[in-house]
N, C-alpha and C positions, 0 to 999 in steps of 0.2 A: 388614951382614947383607943388602941385597939380593941381592947376589951369592952369597953361601952360602946363599939360599933358592932362588936360580935353580938354582943346583948341583944343591943337593938333588933338586928337582924332575926335572932332567934323568935322574940317576941312577935315582930312583926309577919314571920311565917305562921307561928302558932294561933295569932287574931284572925290571918285572913281562913287559916284554915277552918275557924268555929263561924265563921258568917257564911250565910246562903249566900251565895252570887246568883243576881239574877241570869235567866237562861234567855238570851236572845231570841229575835223570829228566826233570825236565821239558822236557826238551831233546831227549827219545828219543821218536818217534811211540807214541802211546798205542792200539796197533792190536790187539798179541799179550802178554799176560802172563801168565806163570806164578805160580804162589805153591804154597808148602810150610808145613806147618802143624806146628808142634811144642806147641799149646796143649793141655791137661789137657782131661779131659770133668768132673772135681769140683766141686764147688763148696766155697769155703769159709766158714766161721762164727767168726768173729774177733770178739774181746773185749779191749780192754785197758782194764785198770783203772787205779786212781789209783796202783798200786804195778807193778812188774815182776811181783810174786808171784801178782798176780790176771790177768794174761796166759793168753788159752788161743786155741788156732787148733785147729779140727774140720773134717775135708772130708767132704762131704755128696754123694751121689750125687742127680742129678737124673734127671727121666725123658725128658730130650733131650740132644742132642749138641750142647755149645757152641762148638765146634771149625766144625763143620759151620755152624750159623747162623754165625759169623763169615765162613767162605768164601762162602757164599750173599748175605751181604747185600755182600761185596765184588764178585761176581760181579754182584751187582743193579745197583750203584753204577756199575762201570767199563761197564755194557752199555750204559745209560744214556746214558754220555757218547762211544759209539760205539765202544766198545774190546770185545776179547775177555778172558776169562780161563779159561786152564787149571789146575786141580788138579792136582799132581803128588806131593801126598802120598803117595800109595798105591803108586808107583812102585818096581820091587823094589830097584833102587840107592839108592833115597832114603830109602824106610820104614825099611830097616835099621839105618840111620845112628842111633848114640846121641844123645840130645839135646846132648851137646857139641859134634857138630857144628857147630851153628850158633855158636859162638863165634868171635870171629876174632882175630887178634894184634892187636896197638896199635903206630903209629909216628908218627913226627911230621917233617914235611919241611916247609922253607919255612913253619912257623907252619901249617899245614894239620894237622889229625887225618884219618889215613888207616887205615883197618880193611883187612888184608890177609889173604886167605882162604887157609887152608893147601890145599897141592898136590892133596890128594883131592879134596876140597871143589870147588875150583876145576874141578878135571877133569870133576867128573861134574854139575855146573851147567852148564860150558861145552856136554857134548855133549845137554842136556836143551833150551837154548837153539836148538842148532843145530838137533837132529831136530823140533824144534816151532816153528822160525821166531818164536822169541821175541824180543821186543826190551826185555825186564827179565822178572827173577824178584823176588817179595817172598816174605821168610821171616817166619814168625809166631813169636813166641812170648811166654812170661811177663814183664812186667814188674813191675821190683821197687818202683817209685818209683810213688805216683800226685799228678801236678803239679795237682791239684784239692785237695790237702788243704796247708794253711798250712804255712809252713816250722817246723820246731820241735816240731810237733804229730806225737802219733802215727800211724803209716801202717798200712793194713793191709795183711795178705801173702795171698799165696794171686793166683790170675788174674779170679777172680768170685766175688761171696757179698754175706754182708751183715757188714758191720762195727758192732761197738756200742764207744760209747765212757764211759766212768764219767767222775765227778766228785764233788768235795766236797762243793759249794754248787748243785749242779744235777741234774736226772735225767738219765739215761743217753740218749746220743743216737745214733740209728741210723742208718746211708746203707746202700745198696746200691754196688756197686763192679764194675766193669771193669778192668783192668788188662792190657792186652796193648800188645805192641811189634814194630816191624818192620825188615825191614833191605834195601833196594831194592838190588837186585845187576845191575849193567848190564858191557857191553863185553867185549871180547876181549884178553884174560884176563878173566874175570869178576871185578869187584870192587865191595867195598861203596859205594854212591853216597854213601846219609845212613841213619841211624837215624830212626825213626817212633816218634812216641809217641801210642798211643790211650786212655790212662787217663782215668775220668771217673767221681766223687762224687755219687750223688744224693741228700738226704734222705728216708725213711721217714718217712708219715704216721702218728701216731698214737703210741703204746707202743714201746718198744726190742722187744717180742716180737711184734709184731703182724703178724709177713711171715711164713709158712713157705717154704722153699725148693722144697716140692715141689707149691705152689700157682700156681695158673695166673698169680696177680697177679707173681709175682716174675717167674717167665718172661717176660710181657710187660714188666715192667719192664728187665731186665735186655738183652731185643731191644731197645726203643727206645735202651741205653743202647750196646749195639752199634752201630747206627745211626749215633750219634752219634759214635764213635769211629774210624767207619771211613771217614765222612765228613770226621773230624779229619786223619786220616793221609791221605788222597786230596788234600787241600788242602796238607799240607807238601809232599807230591810237585808240586806244581805241575798235578794232574789237574783 
């Protein structure tokens, strides 16, 4: 038994040495980062009832730009860490790309999940990284799931807004929510290094209908949740 364990250990070490390990973004110098945002500007007013027939979701316009608020917070926190952030969202070759451009293929190699960029996306990002001397690029997009919602419970849909849940024996519960995710792109050719979760959910004090999405109170609450989401995502990057 001892000999079998020793042989297994030797083979494991040999195999590990032959496999090229992915380089985490935390190993990349945080000096120049690019950012591309595919976040919407509309808020979501979501209600999940006791039955699916009661569920409804409506988009609402707010008098401020959610995407810009997220980028500004990333810039503030990254600069506080000694780095710089360049917003690439409105560059001609990037701005015209559809939302599906942010999607990547999926493959499995040596037990590691790898997201491969299509050739067009990789070429555009490679050009941007060389032109602006970037260490990495972060792609921002809406997130479908909120990690603050317990497994099995109804989840909000949308990127940010108010989420209300009904119940048989309890009054409706209301929360403000932010659901964004990021993909860190680095290397040559560029590849997805890691997916980042920036979701959070915060209870609203008072009744379910006590907050107006056009109010300063709502904007202030979402701003705090953006700060929390950005901090969470940078921590996942090791920055």
